[in-house]
N, C-alpha and C positions, 0 to 999 in steps of 0.2 A: 696180452701179457701185463701183469700188474707191476707197478713201479715199486722198487724196494726203497723204503725211507728209513733214515736213521731216527733214533729216539729224539734227537734235537729237532729234526724236521717235523716229527709227530707232535712234539710239544708246541712248536710254532703253529701248526695247523689247529691244534686244540684251542690255543689261545685266540687265534683268529676266529674260530667258530663261536667262542664265547662272547666275543665283542661284536660279532656279526648280527644283523637283524634278521638273517635267514634262519629258517628252521634247520635242525641238524640234517634232515633228509635232503633239503635243498642245497645246503652247504656241501654235503658229500657228493651229490650229483654234479655240482659245479666244479668240484676238485677231483672228480673221477675216483671216488673212494667208496668202497662198500660200507654201508651203514653199520653192519655187524663188525667189520674190521675196525672202523672208527671207534665204536664203543669198547671193543676188546682192548685196543691199544690205549685208550684213555684210562680204562680201569687198571691195566697193568702199570702204566706210568704213575698213576695215583698211588698204587700200592707200593711202588718202588720209593716214591718220595716219602710216603708215610713211614715205611719200615726204616728208612735211613734217618728219620727224624727222632727215633727213640734214643734215649740215653739211659744208662744204668743209674738207678736212684737207690739210695739207701736211707732208710728211716732211722733217725737217731732221736731218742727221746731226751729232751733237754728241759729241765724245770728251773725256772727262775723264781726265787722267793723275794717278795717285796714286803717290807714291814713299814706300814704307814705310821708315822708318828703324829698322832693327833693331840694337839694341846686342848685341854678342856676349855670350852667356851664358858666364861663366867657371865652370869646374867645379873642385871639389877632389876629390882621390882619397884614399880611406882604404884602408889595407891592414891587415886584421884576420884573424889566423889563416889566412893564405894566401888570403884572399878580398879581391879588389880591388873597391872600390865607388866609382864616380864620381857625384857629386851636385852640383847647382848650389850656388854659394856663398850664394845667398839662402835656403837651407834653414834653418828656425828651429833655434836651438841646442837647445831642449827636445826636438825631434824627433830631432836627432842623438844626444843623450844617451840617449834611449830606444832608438834603433836600435843604438848601440854596446853598450848593456847586453844587448840581445836577442841580438846576435851573439857576445858573449863567452862 
């Protein structure tokens, strides 16, 4: 005569089988469970958990507009030894001095 188990007992057995080093067949033999019953119960319980995990979702289109305000970058042009160099005005003075020294 087969033992009637609750869903909770089956869930416990399934978790134990997953953490066990035994094969599913060996685990079922050890616990006096039919392998086909084990797989059927596992599938049914997985379907129950999955079907309960769904929620109703609604797609709402939402558009956000961004307007980037770009301030124009003004450049200064240096002419050194027939070389024209255009650089942003925000370039640090120390860098400019080093650059002019290197180009001279």
